[in-house]
C-alpha positions in Angstrom: -39.3 74.1 221.4 -36.7 73.1 218.8 -39.5 72.1 216.4 -41.1 75.5 216.8 -37.8 77.2 216.1 -37.3 75.1 213.0 -40.8 76.0 211.8 -40.0 79.7 212.4 -36.8 79.5 210.4 -38.7 77.9 207.5 -41.2 80.7 207.7 -38.5 83.3 207.5 -36.9 81.6 204.5 -40.2 81.7 202.6 -40.2 85.5 203.1 -36.6 85.6 201.9 -37.5 83.6 198.8 -34.5 81.4 199.3 -36.4 78.6 197.6 -36.1 80.5 194.3 -32.3 80.6 194.8 -31.9 76.9 195.4 -34.1 76.1 192.4 -32.5 78.6 190.1 -28.9 77.5 190.6 -29.1 73.8 189.7 -31.9 74.3 187.1 -30.0 77.1 185.5 -26.8 75.0 185.3 -28.9 72.2 183.7 -30.4 74.5 181.2 -26.9 75.8 180.1 -25.7 72.2 179.8 -28.7 71.3 177.6 -27.8 74.3 175.3 -24.2 73.2 175.3 -25.0 69.6 174.4 -27.6 70.6 171.8 -24.9 72.7 170.0 -21.8 70.5 170.5 -22.7 67.0 171.6 -22.8 65.1 168.4 -20.5 67.3 166.4 -17.7 67.7 169.0 -18.2 66.4 172.5 -19.2 62.8 171.6 -16.3 62.3 169.0 -13.8 63.7 171.6 -15.2 61.4 174.3 -14.8 58.4 172.0 -11.3 59.4 171.1 -10.2 59.8 174.8 -12.2 56.8 176.0 -14.6 58.8 178.1 -18.3 58.1 178.7 -20.9 60.6 177.9 -21.6 61.0 181.6 -17.9 61.9 182.2 -18.1 64.5 179.5 -21.3 65.9 181.2 -19.5 66.2 184.5 -16.5 67.9 182.9 -18.8 70.3 181.1 -20.5 71.2 184.4 -17.1 71.9 185.8 -16.7 74.7 183.2 -19.8 76.4 184.8 -18.0 76.5 188.2 -20.9 74.8 190.1 -18.6 73.0 192.5 -16.1 75.9 192.7 -18.7 78.3 194.1 -20.6 75.8 196.3 -19.0 77.3 199.5 -20.6 80.6 198.5 -23.9 79.0 197.9 -23.8 77.4 201.4 -22.8 80.7 203.0 -25.6 82.5 201.2 -28.3 80.1 202.4 -27.0 80.5 206.0 -26.8 84.3 205.7 -30.6 84.5 204.8 -31.3 82.9 208.2 -29.4 85.5 210.1 -30.6 88.5 208.1 -33.8 89.2 210.0 -32.1 88.8 213.4 -29.7 91.6 212.6 -32.0 93.6 210.3 -34.9 93.8 212.8 -32.7 93.5 215.9 -34.5 90.3 216.8 -31.7 88.9 218.9 -32.8 90.9 221.9 -36.3 89.4 221.9 -35.1 85.9 220.9 -32.5 85.6 223.7 -35.0 86.8 226.4 -37.2 83.8 225.6 -37.0 80.5 227.6 -35.0 78.9 224.8 -31.7 77.1 224.9 -29.2 79.2 223.0 -27.9 76.0 221.4 -31.3 75.3 220.0 -31.3 78.6 218.1 -28.1 77.6 216.3 -29.3 74.0 215.8 -32.5 75.2 214.2 -30.7 77.5 211.8 -28.2 74.8 210.9 -30.9 72.2 210.3 -32.9 74.5 208.0 -29.8 75.6 206.1 -28.7 72.0 205.7 -32.2 71.1 204.4 -32.1 73.7 201.7 -28.5 72.8 200.7 -29.6 69.2 200.4 -32.5 70.1 198.2 -30.2 72.1 195.9 -27.6 69.3 195.6 -30.3 66.7 195.0 -31.8 68.9 192.2 -28.3 69.2 190.7 -27.9 65.4 190.6 -31.4 64.8 189.2 -30.8 67.5 186.6 -27.7 65.8 185.4 -29.6 62.5 185.0 -32.3 64.3 183.1 -29.8 65.8 180.7 -28.4 62.4 180.1 -31.8 61.0 179.4 -32.7 63.9 177.0 -29.6 63.3 174.9 -30.0 59.5 175.1 -26.6 58.6 176.6 -25.8 55.0 175.6 -24.1 54.2 178.9 -26.1 53.3 182.0 -26.6 56.0 184.7 -23.5 55.9 187.0 -25.4 55.8 190.2 -22.4 55.1 192.4 -20.5 58.0 191.1 -23.5 60.4 191.4 -24.3 59.3 194.9 -20.7 59.7 196.0 -20.6 63.1 194.3 -23.8 64.2 196.2 -22.4 63.0 199.5 -19.1 64.8 199.1 -20.9 68.0 198.0 -23.2 67.8 201.0 -20.5 67.2 203.5 -18.4 70.1 202.2 -21.5 72.3 202.4 -22.1 71.3 206.0 -18.5 72.1 206.9 -18.7 75.5 205.3 -21.9 76.3 207.2 -20.3 75.4 210.5 -17.5 77.9 209.7 -20.0 80.6 208.6 -22.1 80.1 211.7 -19.2 81.6 213.6 -18.6 84.3 211.0 -22.2 85.3 211.0 -22.3 85.5 214.8 -19.0 87.4 214.9 -20.0 90.1 212.3 -23.3 92.0 212.1 -22.4 92.9 208.5 -23.4 89.7 206.7 -21.7 90.9 203.5 -18.4 90.0 205.2 -19.5 86.3 205.3 -20.5 86.4 201.6 -17.3 88.1 200.6 -15.1 85.7 202.5 -16.9 82.7 200.9 -16.6 84.2 197.4 -12.9 85.0 197.7 -12.0 81.7 199.3 -14.0 79.8 196.7 -12.0 81.5 193.9 -8.7 81.0 195.7 -9.5 77.4 196.6 -10.3 76.6 193.0 -6.8 77.9 191.9 -5.1 76.0 194.8 -6.9 72.8 193.8 -5.8 72.9 190.1 -2.3 73.9 191.1 -2.0 70.5 192.7 -0.8 71.9 196.1 -1.0 69.8 199.2 -3.1 72.6 200.8 -6.0 71.5 198.6 -6.3 68.3 200.7 -6.9 70.2 203.9 -8.8 73.3 202.6 -12.5 72.9 203.4 -13.4 75.6 200.8 -12.1 73.2 198.1 -13.6 69.9 199.3 -16.6 70.1 196.9 -14.1 69.8 194.0 -13.2 66.3 195.1 -16.7 65.2 194.2 -15.5 65.3 190.6 -12.2 63.3 190.8 -13.3 61.0 193.7 -9.8 59.7 194.5 -10.0 57.1 197.3 -7.2 58.6 199.4 -8.4 62.1 198.8 -12.0 61.3 199.8 -10.8 59.6 203.0 -8.8 62.6 204.0 -11.7 64.9 203.2 -14.0 62.8 205.4 -11.6 62.8 208.3 -11.0 66.6 208.2 -14.7 67.3 207.6 -15.9 65.1 210.6 -13.2 66.8 212.8 -14.4 70.3 211.8 -18.1 69.4 212.3 -17.4 68.0 215.8 -14.9 70.5 217.1 -16.3 73.4 215.2 -19.8 72.9 216.5 -18.6 72.8 220.1 -16.5 76.0 219.6 -19.4 77.9 217.9 -21.8 76.8 220.7 -19.3 78.0 223.4 -18.8 81.4 221.6 -22.6 81.9 221.2 -23.3 81.1 224.8 -20.7 83.6 226.0 -21.5 86.3 223.6 -23.5 89.1 225.4 -23.9 91.8 222.8 -25.6 91.4 219.3 
């Protein structure tokens, strides 16, 4: 039954054209980076990199930061999840769905699996796009696979944590714009907190994706501990809330 629910969620996402969104974000960022490097790489970015002892890949990551990809990743994760709840609230499908011989937990699991899949695709495309930009501009340094893989893993974990939080928010509020607004506001606030070097940045899940850039060992360890705790405890709390909720 879980497999059928997952297939149904994928079918709904095709109608919502979410695939266009997850393609447009990383490819759009890559296109802007290509334009940026075409204009400034040899004349400005490369000389500056050599002066500061940076590799071309480090410059590329820093330039991507200017486009706020990591800053707004919580909003991207929340938006993907919102599309999975849209039809239930829009067409009042909860009434029909909850009368079927289906475990309530499987409904949430199917949505979470599909949202995680699309988030994974978006982040993989982002990593591949960065590599392609480096190849296009013939970076002399080898591809930093370890850095890119760690970056991908941190981004994915941060997205999974945000989706657990927004599972609850989407169940709590029929107006899904609330979920998007919360993610957007907290993304901006978290970005400011992160660059103000406050301790709060180390425990704020809406800013975890930003650690994919710096990759400090102690910071990553703390992010992993908090993320695993939220995933385990949060999933149990969301499941309990969903099982006890009677009106949708």
